[in-house]
PyMOL Python script that loads the backbone (N, CA, C, O; Angstrom):
from pymol import cmd

cmd.read_pdbstr("""\
ATOM      1  N   MET A   1     116.736  47.704  68.029  1.00  0.00           N
ATOM      2  CA  MET A   1     115.771  46.961  67.237  1.00  0.00           C
ATOM      3  C   MET A   1     114.406  47.010  67.941  1.00  0.00           C
ATOM      4  O   MET A   1     114.304  46.836  69.156  1.00  0.00           O
ATOM      5  N   ILE A   2     113.393  47.247  67.158  1.00  0.00           N
ATOM      6  CA  ILE A   2     112.043  47.323  67.703  1.00  0.00           C
ATOM      7  C   ILE A   2     111.265  46.057  67.324  1.00  0.00           C
ATOM      8  O   ILE A   2     111.563  45.426  66.310  1.00  0.00           O
ATOM      9  N   PRO A   3     110.282  45.692  68.125  1.00  0.00           N
ATOM     10  CA  PRO A   3     109.492  44.487  67.817  1.00  0.00           C
ATOM     11  C   PRO A   3     108.743  44.624  66.485  1.00  0.00           C
ATOM     12  O   PRO A   3     108.312  45.717  66.118  1.00  0.00           O
ATOM     13  N   SER A   4     108.596  43.527  65.782  1.00  0.00           N
ATOM     14  CA  SER A   4     107.861  43.552  64.517  1.00  0.00           C
ATOM     15  C   SER A   4     106.378  43.228  64.716  1.00  0.00           C
ATOM     16  O   SER A   4     105.537  43.671  63.934  1.00  0.00           O
ATOM     17  N   ASP A   5     106.058  42.463  65.748  1.00  0.00           N
ATOM     18  CA  ASP A   5     104.669  42.149  66.059  1.00  0.00           C
ATOM     19  C   ASP A   5     103.963  43.426  66.529  1.00  0.00           C
ATOM     20  O   ASP A   5     104.463  44.096  67.432  1.00  0.00           O
ATOM     21  N   PRO A   6     102.818  43.778  65.943  1.00  0.00           N
ATOM     22  CA  PRO A   6     102.149  45.033  66.283  1.00  0.00           C
ATOM     23  C   PRO A   6     101.795  45.192  67.760  1.00  0.00           C
ATOM     24  O   PRO A   6     101.916  46.291  68.299  1.00  0.00           O
ATOM     25  N   ILE A   7     101.367  44.138  68.416  1.00  0.00           N
ATOM     26  CA  ILE A   7     100.993  44.252  69.836  1.00  0.00           C
ATOM     27  C   ILE A   7     102.235  44.417  70.704  1.00  0.00           C
ATOM     28  O   ILE A   7     102.223  45.195  71.658  1.00  0.00           O
ATOM     29  N   MET A   8     103.288  43.706  70.391  1.00  0.00           N
ATOM     30  CA  MET A   8     104.550  43.882  71.113  1.00  0.00           C
ATOM     31  C   MET A   8     105.120  45.271  70.852  1.00  0.00           C
ATOM     32  O   MET A   8     105.674  45.902  71.752  1.00  0.00           O
ATOM     33  N   LEU A   9     104.982  45.742  69.622  1.00  0.00           N
ATOM     34  CA  LEU A   9     105.436  47.090  69.271  1.00  0.00           C
ATOM     35  C   LEU A   9     104.664  48.128  70.072  1.00  0.00           C
ATOM     36  O   LEU A   9     105.255  49.071  70.598  1.00  0.00           O
ATOM     37  N   LEU A  10     103.354  47.965  70.168  1.00  0.00           N
ATOM     38  CA  LEU A  10     102.518  48.881  70.949  1.00  0.00           C
ATOM     39  C   LEU A  10     103.005  48.949  72.394  1.00  0.00           C
ATOM     40  O   LEU A  10     103.181  50.037  72.942  1.00  0.00           O
ATOM     41  N   SER A  11     103.215  47.816  72.994  1.00  0.00           N
ATOM     42  CA  SER A  11     103.684  47.750  74.379  1.00  0.00           C
ATOM     43  C   SER A  11     105.052  48.403  74.529  1.00  0.00           C
ATOM     44  O   SER A  11     105.271  49.186  75.453  1.00  0.00           O
ATOM     45  N   PHE A  12     105.954  48.089  73.641  1.00  0.00           N
ATOM     46  CA  PHE A  12     107.309  48.635  73.665  1.00  0.00           C
ATOM     47  C   PHE A  12     107.296  50.153  73.537  1.00  0.00           C
ATOM     48  O   PHE A  12     107.917  50.856  74.335  1.00  0.00           O
ATOM     49  N   VAL A  13     106.586  50.655  72.530  1.00  0.00           N
ATOM     50  CA  VAL A  13     106.547  52.092  72.273  1.00  0.00           C
ATOM     51  C   VAL A  13     105.875  52.841  73.423  1.00  0.00           C
ATOM     52  O   VAL A  13     106.395  53.856  73.886  1.00  0.00           O
ATOM     53  N   ASN A  14     104.744  52.358  73.882  1.00  0.00           N
ATOM     54  CA  ASN A  14     104.051  53.057  74.969  1.00  0.00           C
ATOM     55  C   ASN A  14     104.867  53.048  76.263  1.00  0.00           C
ATOM     56  O   ASN A  14     104.835  54.023  77.014  1.00  0.00           O
ATOM     57  N   LEU A  15     105.586  51.976  76.530  1.00  0.00           N
ATOM     58  CA  LEU A  15     106.459  51.947  77.699  1.00  0.00           C
ATOM     59  C   LEU A  15     107.567  52.991  77.568  1.00  0.00           C
ATOM     60  O   LEU A  15     107.836  53.741  78.507  1.00  0.00           O
ATOM     61  N   LYS A  16     108.200  53.035  76.411  1.00  0.00           N
ATOM     62  CA  LYS A  16     109.273  54.008  76.182  1.00  0.00           C
ATOM     63  C   LYS A  16     108.737  55.437  76.295  1.00  0.00           C
ATOM     64  O   LYS A  16     109.377  56.297  76.901  1.00  0.00           O
ATOM     65  N   LEU A  17     107.570  55.685  75.715  1.00  0.00           N
ATOM     66  CA  LEU A  17     106.987  57.027  75.784  1.00  0.00           C
ATOM     67  C   LEU A  17     106.623  57.394  77.222  1.00  0.00           C
ATOM     68  O   LEU A  17     106.836  58.531  77.643  1.00  0.00           O
ATOM     69  N   ARG A  18     106.095  56.471  77.952  1.00  0.00           N
ATOM     70  CA  ARG A  18     105.698  56.729  79.340  1.00  0.00           C
ATOM     71  C   ARG A  18     106.898  56.974  80.242  1.00  0.00           C
ATOM     72  O   ARG A  18     106.891  57.896  81.057  1.00  0.00           O
ATOM     73  N   ASP A  19     107.929  56.146  80.096  1.00  0.00           N
ATOM     74  CA  ASP A  19     109.031  56.172  81.054  1.00  0.00           C
ATOM     75  C   ASP A  19     110.241  57.010  80.645  1.00  0.00           C
ATOM     76  O   ASP A  19     111.008  57.437  81.507  1.00  0.00           O
ATOM     77  N   TYR A  20     110.426  57.253  79.345  1.00  0.00           N
ATOM     78  CA  TYR A  20     111.684  57.867  78.920  1.00  0.00           C
ATOM     79  C   TYR A  20     111.579  59.079  77.995  1.00  0.00           C
ATOM     80  O   TYR A  20     112.498  59.898  77.961  1.00  0.00           O
ATOM     81  N   TYR A  21     110.502  59.214  77.258  1.00  0.00           N
ATOM     82  CA  TYR A  21     110.452  60.252  76.225  1.00  0.00           C
ATOM     83  C   TYR A  21     109.209  61.118  76.344  1.00  0.00           C
ATOM     84  O   TYR A  21     108.139  60.648  76.730  1.00  0.00           O
ATOM     85  N   ASP A  22     109.371  62.388  76.008  1.00  0.00           N
ATOM     86  CA  ASP A  22     108.242  63.320  76.085  1.00  0.00           C
ATOM     87  C   ASP A  22     107.473  63.434  74.776  1.00  0.00           C
ATOM     88  O   ASP A  22     106.456  64.124  74.712  1.00  0.00           O
ATOM     89  N   SER A  23     107.958  62.755  73.721  1.00  0.00           N
ATOM     90  CA  SER A  23     107.228  62.772  72.447  1.00  0.00           C
ATOM     91  C   SER A  23     107.678  61.603  71.573  1.00  0.00           C
ATOM     92  O   SER A  23     108.755  61.038  71.766  1.00  0.00           O
ATOM     93  N   LEU A  24     106.839  61.261  70.620  1.00  0.00           N
ATOM     94  CA  LEU A  24     107.162  60.208  69.655  1.00  0.00           C
ATOM     95  C   LEU A  24     108.366  60.625  68.815  1.00  0.00           C
ATOM     96  O   LEU A  24     109.229  59.799  68.519  1.00  0.00           O
ATOM     97  N   GLU A  25     108.432  61.880  68.434  1.00  0.00           N
ATOM     98  CA  GLU A  25     109.534  62.383  67.621  1.00  0.00           C
ATOM     99  C   GLU A  25     110.868  62.219  68.342  1.00  0.00           C
ATOM    100  O   GLU A  25     111.848  61.771  67.747  1.00  0.00           O
ATOM    101  N   THR A  26     110.905  62.579  69.618  1.00  0.00           N
ATOM    102  CA  THR A  26     112.127  62.467  70.402  1.00  0.00           C
ATOM    103  C   THR A  26     112.556  61.008  70.522  1.00  0.00           C
ATOM    104  O   THR A  26     113.738  60.693  70.384  1.00  0.00           O
ATOM    105  N   MET A  27     111.602  60.124  70.777  1.00  0.00           N
ATOM    106  CA  MET A  27     111.914  58.711  70.888  1.00  0.00           C
ATOM    107  C   MET A  27     112.501  58.169  69.590  1.00  0.00           C
ATOM    108  O   MET A  27     113.523  57.483  69.605  1.00  0.00           O
ATOM    109  N   CYS A  28     111.863  58.474  68.482  1.00  0.00           N
ATOM    110  CA  CYS A  28     112.328  57.966  67.189  1.00  0.00           C
ATOM    111  C   CYS A  28     113.712  58.494  66.845  1.00  0.00           C
ATOM    112  O   CYS A  28     114.551  57.753  66.332  1.00  0.00           O
ATOM    113  N   ASP A  29     113.957  59.772  67.124  1.00  0.00           N
ATOM    114  CA  ASP A  29     115.287  60.336  66.876  1.00  0.00           C
ATOM    115  C   ASP A  29     116.340  59.645  67.731  1.00  0.00           C
ATOM    116  O   ASP A  29     117.407  59.284  67.235  1.00  0.00           O
ATOM    117  N   ASP A  30     116.048  59.464  68.992  1.00  0.00           N
ATOM    118  CA  ASP A  30     117.010  58.871  69.920  1.00  0.00           C
ATOM    119  C   ASP A  30     117.290  57.408  69.596  1.00  0.00           C
ATOM    120  O   ASP A  30     118.438  56.969  69.667  1.00  0.00           O
ATOM    121  N   LEU A  31     116.257  56.652  69.241  1.00  0.00           N
ATOM    122  CA  LEU A  31     116.413  55.231  68.937  1.00  0.00           C
ATOM    123  C   LEU A  31     116.768  54.976  67.474  1.00  0.00           C
ATOM    124  O   LEU A  31     117.012  53.836  67.079  1.00  0.00           O
ATOM    125  N   ASP A  32     116.796  56.043  66.672  1.00  0.00           N
ATOM    126  CA  ASP A  32     117.100  55.959  65.244  1.00  0.00           C
ATOM    127  C   ASP A  32     116.176  54.970  64.530  1.00  0.00           C
ATOM    128  O   ASP A  32     116.613  54.065  63.818  1.00  0.00           O
ATOM    129  N   VAL A  33     114.866  55.189  64.757  1.00  0.00           N
ATOM    130  CA  VAL A  33     113.842  54.389  64.092  1.00  0.00           C
ATOM    131  C   VAL A  33     112.908  55.325  63.328  1.00  0.00           C
ATOM    132  O   VAL A  33     112.820  56.513  63.636  1.00  0.00           O
ATOM    133  N   SER A  34     112.227  54.790  62.350  1.00  0.00           N
ATOM    134  CA  SER A  34     111.336  55.573  61.512  1.00  0.00           C
ATOM    135  C   SER A  34     109.988  55.813  62.206  1.00  0.00           C
ATOM    136  O   SER A  34     109.262  54.875  62.536  1.00  0.00           O
ATOM    137  N   GLN A  35     109.688  57.070  62.409  1.00  0.00           N
ATOM    138  CA  GLN A  35     108.397  57.427  62.997  1.00  0.00           C
ATOM    139  C   GLN A  35     107.269  56.981  62.075  1.00  0.00           C
ATOM    140  O   GLN A  35     106.237  56.500  62.544  1.00  0.00           O
ATOM    141  N   GLN A  36     107.454  57.134  60.789  1.00  0.00           N
ATOM    142  CA  GLN A  36     106.437  56.740  59.819  1.00  0.00           C
ATOM    143  C   GLN A  36     106.188  55.230  59.875  1.00  0.00           C
ATOM    144  O   GLN A  36     105.039  54.791  59.823  1.00  0.00           O
ATOM    145  N   GLU A  37     107.239  54.448  59.981  1.00  0.00           N
ATOM    146  CA  GLU A  37     107.093  52.990  60.038  1.00  0.00           C
ATOM    147  C   GLU A  37     106.311  52.565  61.287  1.00  0.00           C
ATOM    148  O   GLU A  37     105.408  51.731  61.204  1.00  0.00           O
ATOM    149  N   ILE A  38     106.658  53.136  62.429  1.00  0.00           N
ATOM    150  CA  ILE A  38     105.957  52.813  63.671  1.00  0.00           C
ATOM    151  C   ILE A  38     104.496  53.215  63.570  1.00  0.00           C
ATOM    152  O   ILE A  38     103.603  52.436  63.903  1.00  0.00           O
ATOM    153  N   THR A  39     104.259  54.430  63.112  1.00  0.00           N
ATOM    154  CA  THR A  39     102.894  54.946  63.002  1.00  0.00           C
ATOM    155  C   THR A  39     102.055  54.092  62.055  1.00  0.00           C
ATOM    156  O   THR A  39     100.902  53.784  62.356  1.00  0.00           O
ATOM    157  N   GLU A  40     102.620  53.710  60.923  1.00  0.00           N
ATOM    158  CA  GLU A  40     101.881  52.896  59.948  1.00  0.00           C
ATOM    159  C   GLU A  40     101.578  51.494  60.480  1.00  0.00           C
ATOM    160  O   GLU A  40     100.471  50.987  60.299  1.00  0.00           O
ATOM    161  N   LYS A  41     102.557  50.867  61.135  1.00  0.00           N
ATOM    162  CA  LYS A  41     102.337  49.524  61.684  1.00  0.00           C
ATOM    163  C   LYS A  41     101.245  49.539  62.753  1.00  0.00           C
ATOM    164  O   LYS A  41     100.387  48.658  62.792  1.00  0.00           O
ATOM    165  N   LEU A  42     101.290  50.550  63.615  1.00  0.00           N
ATOM    166  CA  LEU A  42     100.302  50.609  64.679  1.00  0.00           C
ATOM    167  C   LEU A  42      98.939  51.062  64.162  1.00  0.00           C
ATOM    168  O   LEU A  42      97.909  50.661  64.703  1.00  0.00           O
ATOM    169  N   LYS A  43      98.925  51.885  63.130  1.00  0.00           N
ATOM    170  CA  LYS A  43      97.649  52.290  62.527  1.00  0.00           C
ATOM    171  C   LYS A  43      96.958  51.074  61.903  1.00  0.00           C
ATOM    172  O   LYS A  43      95.740  50.928  61.999  1.00  0.00           O
ATOM    173  N   ALA A  44      97.740  50.210  61.267  1.00  0.00           N
ATOM    174  CA  ALA A  44      97.187  48.998  60.662  1.00  0.00           C
ATOM    175  C   ALA A  44      96.575  48.071  61.724  1.00  0.00           C
ATOM    176  O   ALA A  44      95.676  47.282  61.434  1.00  0.00           O
ATOM    177  N   ALA A  45      97.084  48.186  62.960  1.00  0.00           N
ATOM    178  CA  ALA A  45      96.555  47.378  64.063  1.00  0.00           C
ATOM    179  C   ALA A  45      95.440  48.103  64.819  1.00  0.00           C
ATOM    180  O   ALA A  45      94.907  47.588  65.802  1.00  0.00           O
ATOM    181  N   GLY A  46      95.092  49.315  64.342  1.00  0.00           N
ATOM    182  CA  GLY A  46      93.984  50.050  64.947  1.00  0.00           C
ATOM    183  C   GLY A  46      94.368  51.082  65.988  1.00  0.00           C
ATOM    184  O   GLY A  46      93.503  51.546  66.730  1.00  0.00           O
ATOM    185  N   TYR A  47      95.635  51.457  66.068  1.00  0.00           N
ATOM    186  CA  TYR A  47      96.097  52.410  67.076  1.00  0.00           C
ATOM    187  C   TYR A  47      96.623  53.685  66.428  1.00  0.00           C
ATOM    188  O   TYR A  47      97.244  53.640  65.365  1.00  0.00           O
ATOM    189  N   THR A  48      96.374  54.809  67.065  1.00  0.00           N
ATOM    190  CA  THR A  48      96.888  56.089  66.597  1.00  0.00           C
ATOM    191  C   THR A  48      97.589  56.801  67.746  1.00  0.00           C
ATOM    192  O   THR A  48      97.289  56.568  68.917  1.00  0.00           O
ATOM    193  N   TYR A  49      98.526  57.674  67.389  1.00  0.00           N
ATOM    194  CA  TYR A  49      99.289  58.403  68.399  1.00  0.00           C
ATOM    195  C   TYR A  49      98.474  59.584  68.909  1.00  0.00           C
ATOM    196  O   TYR A  49      97.959  60.376  68.119  1.00  0.00           O
ATOM    197  N   ASP A  50      98.359  59.700  70.206  1.00  0.00           N
ATOM    198  CA  ASP A  50      97.678  60.824  70.854  1.00  0.00           C
ATOM    199  C   ASP A  50      98.752  61.682  71.510  1.00  0.00           C
ATOM    200  O   ASP A  50      99.340  61.285  72.517  1.00  0.00           O
ATOM    201  N   ARG A  51      99.010  62.865  70.937  1.00  0.00           N
ATOM    202  CA  ARG A  51     100.054  63.757  71.454  1.00  0.00           C
ATOM    203  C   ARG A  51      99.781  64.193  72.885  1.00  0.00           C
ATOM    204  O   ARG A  51     100.703  64.267  73.697  1.00  0.00           O
ATOM    205  N   GLY A  52      98.535  64.478  73.199  1.00  0.00           N
ATOM    206  CA  GLY A  52      98.173  64.933  74.532  1.00  0.00           C
ATOM    207  C   GLY A  52      98.489  63.903  75.599  1.00  0.00           C
ATOM    208  O   GLY A  52      98.936  64.251  76.692  1.00  0.00           O
ATOM    209  N   GLN A  53      98.260  62.643  75.289  1.00  0.00           N
ATOM    210  CA  GLN A  53      98.539  61.565  76.235  1.00  0.00           C
ATOM    211  C   GLN A  53      99.945  60.983  76.044  1.00  0.00           C
ATOM    212  O   GLN A  53     100.426  60.211  76.873  1.00  0.00           O
ATOM    213  N   ASN A  54     100.593  61.366  74.939  1.00  0.00           N
ATOM    214  CA  ASN A  54     101.918  60.858  74.580  1.00  0.00           C
ATOM    215  C   ASN A  54     101.936  59.330  74.586  1.00  0.00           C
ATOM    216  O   ASN A  54     102.794  58.699  75.203  1.00  0.00           O
ATOM    217  N   ARG A  55     100.960  58.759  73.879  1.00  0.00           N
ATOM    218  CA  ARG A  55     100.913  57.300  73.745  1.00  0.00           C
ATOM    219  C   ARG A  55      99.996  56.931  72.585  1.00  0.00           C
ATOM    220  O   ARG A  55      99.231  57.754  72.082  1.00  0.00           O
ATOM    221  N   PHE A  56     100.095  55.682  72.182  1.00  0.00           N
ATOM    222  CA  PHE A  56      99.201  55.168  71.151  1.00  0.00           C
ATOM    223  C   PHE A  56      97.969  54.611  71.837  1.00  0.00           C
ATOM    224  O   PHE A  56      98.062  53.868  72.814  1.00  0.00           O
ATOM    225  N   VAL A  57      96.807  54.985  71.303  1.00  0.00           N
ATOM    226  CA  VAL A  57      95.523  54.540  71.860  1.00  0.00           C
ATOM    227  C   VAL A  57      94.681  53.930  70.770  1.00  0.00           C
ATOM    228  O   VAL A  57      93.560  53.491  71.028  1.00  0.00           O
TER     229      VAL A  57
END
""", "prot")
cmd.dss("prot")
cmd.show_as("cartoon", "prot")
cmd.util.cbc("prot")
cmd.orient("prot")
């Protein structure tokens, strides 16, 4: 289960990307979560995924 609060979600996702996964796609597949849902929630909060940095900025 992933956090529903956008700021908690940002922290959770960026931690997972930093410490465990080499891409957003790999993380979503492994955790069985929707990449589109995460991306949309964080975009609404003003964050976008940066592939080069492998994190939401």
